[in-house]
C-alpha positions in Angstrom: 10.0 -13.5 -18.3 7.1 -12.5 -20.5 4.2 -10.3 -19.4 0.9 -12.3 -19.2 -2.0 -11.5 -21.5 -3.7 -8.2 -20.8 -7.1 -9.7 -20.6 -6.3 -13.0 -18.9 -7.4 -13.6 -15.3 -5.4 -16.2 -13.3 -6.6 -18.4 -10.5 -3.0 -18.9 -9.1 0.0 -16.6 -8.7 2.7 -17.4 -11.3 6.4 -16.4 -11.3 5.7 -13.0 -12.9 3.1 -12.1 -10.2 5.2 -13.2 -7.3 8.3 -11.4 -8.5 6.3 -8.2 -9.2 4.5 -8.1 -5.9 7.7 -8.7 -4.0 9.3 -5.8 -5.9 6.4 -3.7 -4.8 6.9 -4.8 -1.2 10.5 -3.8 -1.3 9.6 -0.4 -2.6 6.9 0.1 -0.1 9.3 -0.8 2.7 11.6 1.9 1.5 8.7 4.3 1.3 8.0 4.2 5.0 11.5 5.7 5.5 10.8 8.4 2.9 7.5 9.4 4.4 8.8 9.7 7.9 11.9 11.7 6.8 9.8 14.1 4.7 7.4 14.9 7.6 10.2 16.9 9.1 9.8 19.5 6.3 6.2 19.2 5.0 2.9 18.4 6.5 1.2 15.1 6.1 -1.8 16.3 4.0 0.4 18.3 1.6 2.9 15.5 1.3 0.2 12.9 0.4 -1.8 15.2 -1.8 1.0 16.5 -3.9 2.5 13.1 -4.5 -0.9 11.8 -5.6 -1.5 14.7 -8.0 2.0 14.5 -9.5 1.6 10.7 -10.0 -1.8 11.3 -11.6 -0.2 13.5 -14.2 2.3 10.8 -14.9 -0.4 8.2 -15.3 -2.3 10.4 -17.8 0.9 11.0 -19.8 1.7 7.3 -19.8 -1.8 6.3 -20.9 -1.8 8.9 -23.7 1.6 7.6 -25.0 0.2 4.0 -25.0 -3.1 5.0 -26.6 -5.2 4.0 -23.5 -8.5 5.8 -23.2 -9.1 7.1 -19.7 -12.2 9.3 -20.0 -14.7 7.2 -22.0 -18.0 6.3 -20.4 -17.8 2.7 -19.2 -19.7 2.7 -15.9 -16.6 2.9 -13.7 -17.3 6.3 -12.2 -19.2 5.2 -9.1 -16.6 2.6 -8.3 -13.8 5.0 -9.1 -15.1 7.7 -6.8 -15.5 5.1 -4.0 -12.1 3.6 -4.4 -10.4 7.0 -4.8 -12.1 8.3 -1.6 -11.0 5.2 0.4 -7.5 5.5 -1.1 -7.2 9.2 0.0 -8.6 8.6 3.5 -6.1 5.7 3.9 -3.1 7.9 3.3 -4.5 10.7 5.3 -4.6 8.3 8.3 -1.1 6.9 7.7 0.6 10.3 7.3 -1.3 11.9 10.1 -0.8 8.9 12.4 2.9 8.9 12.0 3.0 12.2 13.9 1.8 10.4 17.0 3.1 6.9 16.9 6.3 5.1 15.9 6.8 3.8 12.3 7.2 0.3 13.7 3.8 0.3 15.4 2.2 2.0 12.4 3.4 -0.5 9.9 2.1 -3.5 11.9 -1.4 -2.0 12.1 -1.4 -1.1 8.4 -0.7 -4.7 7.4 -3.8 -6.0 9.0 -5.2 -5.1 5.6 -4.8 -8.7 4.1 -7.3 -9.9 6.8 -9.9 -7.4 5.6 -9.4 -8.6 2.0 -9.5 -12.3 3.1 -12.8 -11.7 5.0 -14.4 -9.7 2.2 -13.4 -11.4 -1.0 -15.6 -14.5 -0.5 -18.6 -12.3 -0.8 -17.3 -11.0 -4.1 -15.7 -14.1 -5.6 -16.5 -17.6 -4.2 -13.2 -18.9 -5.8 -11.2 -16.7 -3.3 -12.6 -18.3 -0.1 -9.7 -19.3 2.1 -9.3 -22.9 3.3 -8.3 -23.7 6.9 -4.7 -24.2 5.8 -4.6 -20.8 4.0 -6.2 -19.0 7.0 -3.6 -20.6 9.2 -0.9 -19.4 6.8 -2.2 -15.8 6.9 -2.2 -15.8 10.7 1.3 -17.3 10.8 2.6 -14.6 8.4 1.1 -11.7 10.4 2.3 -13.3 13.6 5.8 -13.3 12.2 5.6 -9.7 11.3 4.2 -8.7 14.7 6.9 -10.8 16.5 9.7 -9.1 14.5 8.5 -5.7 15.6 7.6 -6.7 19.2 11.0 -5.4 20.4 10.1 -1.9 19.3 6.8 -1.9 21.0 8.4 -1.5 24.4 9.8 1.9 23.5 7.2 4.6 23.7 7.2 7.5 21.3 6.9 9.8 24.3 3.6 11.1 22.9 0.5 11.0 25.1 -1.5 10.6 21.9 0.2 7.5 20.7 -3.2 5.7 21.0 -4.5 8.1 18.3 -1.6 7.2 15.9 -2.3 3.5 16.5 -6.0 3.9 15.9 -5.3 5.8 12.6 -3.0 2.9 11.6 -5.8 0.4 12.2 -8.3 2.6 10.3 -5.8 2.9 7.4 -5.7 -1.0 7.2 -9.5 -1.1 7.0 -9.5 1.5 4.2 -6.7 -0.2 2.2 -8.6 -3.5 2.3 -11.8 -1.7 1.4 -10.1 -0.1 -1.6 -9.0 -3.5 -2.9 -12.5 -4.9 -2.4 -14.1 -1.9 -4.1 -11.9 -2.4 -7.2 -12.9 -6.1 -7.4 -16.6 -5.6 -6.6 -17.3 -2.8 -9.2 -16.8 -2.2 -12.9 -13.2 -1.1 -12.1 -12.4 -4.8 -12.2 -12.8 -4.6 -16.0 -11.0 -1.3 -16.4 -7.3 -0.9 -17.3 -4.8 -0.5 -14.5 -4.1 3.0 -15.7 -7.7 4.1 -15.4 -8.1 2.4 -12.0 -4.9 4.1 -10.7 -6.0 7.5 -12.1 -9.2 7.3 -10.1 -7.2 6.6 -6.9 -4.6 9.3 -7.4 -6.9 12.0 -8.9 -9.7 11.8 -6.3 -7.3 11.3 -3.4 -5.0 14.1 -4.5 -7.7 16.7 -4.8 -9.3 15.7 -1.5 -6.0 15.7 0.4 -5.0 19.1 -1.0 -8.4 20.5 -0.2 -8.1 19.1 3.4 -4.7 20.8 3.7 -6.1 24.1 2.7 -9.1 23.8 5.0 -6.9 22.9 8.0 -4.4 25.7 7.2 -1.6 23.2 7.0 1.5 25.1 5.9 3.2 24.3 2.6 6.9 24.9 2.7 8.0 27.8 0.5 11.6 26.6 0.1 12.3 22.9 -0.6 15.6 21.4 0.4 17.4 18.9 -1.9 16.4 16.1 0.6 12.7 17.0 0.5 12.7 17.3 -3.3 14.4 13.9 -3.6 12.0 12.3 -1.2 9.0 13.7 -2.9 10.3 12.6 -6.3 10.8 9.1 -5.1 7.3 8.9 -3.6 5.7 10.4 -6.7 7.5 8.6 -9.5 8.6 5.3 -8.0 5.9 4.6 -5.4 2.7 6.4 -6.4 3.1 6.0 -10.2 5.2 2.9 -11.0 4.6 0.6 -8.0 0.9 1.4 -7.7 0.4 0.9 -11.4 2.0 -2.6 -11.1 -0.2 -3.3 -8.0 -3.5 -2.4 -9.6 -2.6 -4.4 -12.7 -2.0 -7.4 -10.4 -5.2 -7.0 -8.5 -7.1 -7.0 -11.8 -5.5 -10.2 -13.1 -4.7 -12.4 -10.0 -6.4 -13.5 -6.8 -6.6 -10.5 -4.5 -6.4 -12.5 -1.3 -3.2 -14.3 -2.3 -1.6 -11.1 -3.5 -2.5 -9.4 -0.2 -0.7 -12.1 1.8 2.5 -11.1 0.1 2.2 -7.5 1.3 2.9 -8.7 4.8 6.5 -8.9 3.7 6.7 -5.1 3.3 7.5 -4.2 6.9 10.2 -6.8 7.1 11.7 -5.5 3.9 11.7 -2.1 5.6 13.7 -3.6 8.4 16.2 -5.0 6.0 16.4 -1.7 4.2 17.2 -0.1 7.5 20.0 -2.6 8.0 21.4 -2.1 4.5 21.1 1.7 4.4 21.4 2.8 8.0 23.6 0.0 9.4 20.9 -1.2 11.8 21.6 -4.8 13.1 19.9 -7.8 11.6 18.9 -9.8 14.7 18.2 -13.5 15.1 14.5 -12.5 15.8 14.4 -10.9 12.3 15.8 -14.0 10.6 13.4 -16.3 12.3 10.5 -14.0 11.5 11.5 -13.9 7.8 11.5 -17.7 7.7 8.0 -17.9 9.4 6.7 -15.2 7.0 7.9 -17.2 4.0 6.2 -20.3 5.4 2.9 -18.5 6.0 2.8 -17.1 2.5 3.6 -20.5 1.1 0.7 -22.0 3.0 -1.7 -19.3 1.6 -0.6 -19.7 -2.0 0.0 -23.5 -2.1 -2.1 -25.1 -4.9 
């Protein structure tokens, strides 16, 4: 499987795009487990900020090794600051919200993001307007995800502020969709994936660390092997490798159709729980996976 041309923009998702975005979804599903586990030892703002700054350093080293210029004047600064701010606020909402609500509720709210992209992209690119069939496919895919997680909605987290965690999840979805739209609507759509990602990580990392300092969130002085491993996974695999792949895809393929695939992430998270934690794979999950596949097929059918 060969990598598509660096400058080519595609009107449809090909095999490379589909396999790459599905790989990202698998990794993001695993990341939900890593974030929740790390919160037991490190605060949400420090966790999000440190992983962003660490990944930003890796992006800079990667770009230098490949001879990609990151700091030349090309008109991307306004869009970069906007996208980076939205990116940072998104993760601040996710990490903070997980303290008040369950992971299953949070993940469903987050993946309202494709609807934000679907509603906003026609104002940016007329070619990405959804047909009635595609809109039905998007609704079917989200309905499948919601139905798969409905069993977990009946169990309360025991927190009287669960509503706050749910609200933060909804806000995170709006911010994630807004980040994608900001990339496509500004000069960032012409920038390299490395430069786009560096804006996201650099701006968000600095903002999140500053917020941690201003709120007096405690940074652990001693790190366990588990915390070190979780942060390494989030920094290298998630924030560097998977986000670099994602922003490359957003630049070269239809954002609305890519976003429909991200609805697979929470179900991949459930499958990861079954494989790694021995959690049961229920009939509801199998039916939801089939419905999800059908919905995504409707969105991306030529």
